[in-house]
C-alpha positions as CSV (number, residue, x, y, z in Angstrom):
1,X,-1.8,70.2,-4.1
2,X,-0.2,73.6,-5.2
3,X,-3.7,75.2,-4.4
4,X,-3.7,73.7,-1.6
5,X,-0.2,74.8,-0.4
6,X,-1.1,79.0,-1.3
7,X,-3.9,78.6,1.2
8,X,-1.6,77.8,4.0
9,X,-2.1,74.1,4.0
10,X,1.0,71.8,4.3
11,X,-0.9,68.2,3.4
12,X,-3.9,68.0,1.6
13,X,-6.4,64.9,1.0
14,X,-6.9,64.2,-2.6
15,X,-8.9,60.9,-3.3
16,X,-8.7,59.6,0.4
17,X,-4.6,60.2,0.7
18,X,-2.6,63.1,2.0
19,X,-0.6,64.7,0.1
20,X,2.2,67.1,0.5
21,X,4.7,68.9,-0.6
22,X,7.0,65.8,-1.4
23,X,4.2,64.2,-3.3
24,X,4.0,67.3,-5.3
25,X,8.1,67.4,-5.8
26,X,8.3,63.6,-7.2
27,X,5.0,64.5,-9.6
28,X,6.4,67.9,-10.8
29,X,9.8,66.8,-11.2
30,X,8.8,63.5,-13.4
31,X,7.2,65.7,-15.8
32,X,10.0,67.8,-16.2
33,X,11.8,64.7,-16.9
34,X,9.5,63.7,-19.3
35,X,9.6,66.9,-21.0
36,X,13.1,67.1,-21.5
37,X,13.6,63.5,-22.6
38,X,10.8,63.5,-25.0
39,X,9.2,60.0,-23.2
40,X,6.3,58.8,-24.8
41,X,3.0,58.1,-23.1
42,X,-0.5,56.4,-24.1
43,X,-3.8,57.8,-24.0
44,X,-7.2,55.8,-22.4
45,X,-7.3,54.7,-26.2
46,X,-3.7,53.5,-26.4
47,X,-2.9,56.4,-28.6
48,X,1.0,57.4,-27.9
49,X,2.2,60.6,-27.7
50,X,5.1,62.7,-26.8
51,X,5.5,64.4,-23.4
52,X,5.5,67.9,-25.2
53,X,5.1,71.2,-23.0
54,X,1.8,71.8,-24.9
55,X,0.7,68.4,-24.0
56,X,1.4,69.2,-20.5
57,X,-0.7,72.5,-20.6
58,X,-3.6,70.9,-22.1
59,X,-3.7,68.4,-19.8
60,X,-3.3,71.0,-17.2
61,X,-6.5,73.0,-18.4
62,X,-8.5,69.5,-18.6
63,X,-7.7,68.5,-15.0
64,X,-8.5,72.0,-13.2
65,X,-11.6,71.8,-15.3
66,X,-12.7,68.1,-13.5
67,X,-11.4,69.4,-10.2
68,X,-13.7,72.6,-11.0
69,X,-16.6,70.5,-11.9
70,X,-15.8,68.3,-8.6
71,X,-15.7,71.1,-5.8
72,X,-17.9,73.7,-7.7
73,X,-17.5,77.1,-9.1
74,X,-17.3,79.2,-5.9
75,X,-14.9,77.2,-4.2
76,X,-13.2,77.2,-7.1
77,X,-12.6,80.8,-8.0
78,X,-13.0,82.0,-4.4
79,X,-10.5,80.0,-3.0
80,X,-8.5,77.8,-5.2
81,X,-6.5,80.2,-6.7
82,X,-6.3,77.9,-10.1
83,X,-4.6,80.5,-12.2
84,X,-1.7,80.6,-10.0
85,X,-1.9,77.3,-8.9
86,X,-1.5,76.1,-13.0
87,X,1.3,79.2,-13.3
88,X,3.1,77.6,-10.7
89,X,3.1,73.9,-11.7
90,X,3.9,75.4,-15.3
91,X,6.9,77.2,-14.3
92,X,8.3,74.3,-12.0
93,X,7.6,71.5,-14.5
94,X,8.3,73.3,-18.2
95,X,11.2,75.3,-17.0
96,X,14.5,75.0,-19.5
97,X,16.3,74.6,-16.1
98,X,15.4,72.5,-13.1
99,X,14.0,74.3,-10.5
100,X,15.1,72.8,-7.0
101,X,12.0,73.2,-5.3
102,X,8.5,73.6,-5.8
103,X,8.4,75.6,-2.6
104,X,11.1,78.0,-4.0
105,X,9.0,80.2,-6.8
106,X,5.8,79.2,-4.5
107,X,7.1,81.6,-1.5
108,X,6.6,84.3,-4.1
109,X,2.6,84.0,-4.4
110,X,2.0,83.6,-0.5
111,X,0.2,86.8,0.9
């Protein structure tokens, strides 16, 4: 969604659902809370892992590669702004202090 927002779209179709800033806020807030409280999650094999900043970074990288495979290199790099999107997500999900709204630092990335 962040990539879509940076391109000027207020909503994005993701897996046949329309997502907006509210969904992104909930998701990144949940990640921020999980990191702060060292929440454990289970991977596909059932192995439990603590949610750490490094785990979040690793999963963000994996997710970007999955998206890249779905949309293709041309769109991914020319339109998707993946590096900015990832950096912005990590900024708001991993900051020491809770950032009130995702869109506040995101405005700095608009043309």
